[in-house]
Structures are given as C-alpha cells and as structure tokens.
C-alpha positions in Angstrom: -44.5 -43.5 7.7 -48.0 -42.4 6.5 -47.1 -38.9 7.3 -43.7 -38.7 5.9 -45.6 -39.4 2.5 -47.5 -36.0 2.9 -44.4 -34.5 4.1 -42.8 -33.9 0.7 -46.1 -32.7 -1.4 -46.9 -30.5 1.5 -43.7 -28.8 1.4 -43.9 -28.4 -2.2 -47.2 -26.4 -1.9 -45.8 -24.4 0.8 -42.9 -23.5 -1.7 -45.0 -22.7 -4.3 -47.1 -20.3 -1.8 -43.9 -18.8 -0.4 -42.3 -18.0 -3.7 -45.9 -16.3 -4.7 -45.7 -14.1 -1.7 -42.0 -13.3 -2.5 -43.0 -12.3 -6.0 -46.0 -10.0 -5.1 -43.3 -8.3 -2.4 -41.3 -7.2 -5.4 -44.5 -6.3 -7.1 -44.4 -9.0 -9.5 -47.5 -11.3 -10.5 -47.4 -13.9 -7.6 -51.1 -14.8 -7.3 -50.8 -17.9 -9.8 -48.4 -19.6 -7.5 -49.9 -18.8 -4.2 -52.9 -20.0 -6.0 -52.0 -23.3 -7.3 -49.9 -23.9 -3.8 -53.3 -23.1 -2.2 -55.0 -25.7 -4.0 -52.1 -28.1 -4.0 -52.4 -28.1 0.0 -56.1 -28.6 -0.3 -55.5 -31.6 -2.4 -52.9 -33.1 0.0 -55.0 -32.1 3.1 -57.9 -34.0 1.2 -55.9 -37.3 0.5 -54.6 -37.5 3.9 -58.3 -37.4 5.2 -59.4 -39.5 2.4 -56.8 -42.5 3.0 -57.4 -42.0 6.7 -61.2 -43.2 6.2 -62.5 -39.6 7.6 -64.3 -38.3 4.1 
C-alpha cells in the first residue's frame, strides 16, 4: 500500500517532464516543465526514503 501512495505523485512528475519534452520538440519553452517535474520527482523520492527511515 505504501507504494500506491507514491505512484500518483510520481506519475504527475513524469507527466510534467513528458509535457516539457513534448514542448521542446515543438520548439516551445519546455524547460520549466522539465525542471519542475524533475524537482517534483526528487521530492517524491526523498519522501519515500524519509518515510522508510533511510534518511
């Protein structure tokens, strides 16, 4: 059940990264979405390790 709590935020972060890559492929500004998605994924990973007691 613990992994299910992290699945939705991780998918949201991956969606932001994917949308940014799509925008960059069409010569739009997508760096913000890629950066925001990356930060979001790092926060999710940190939360996972924090709740598991590793950090």
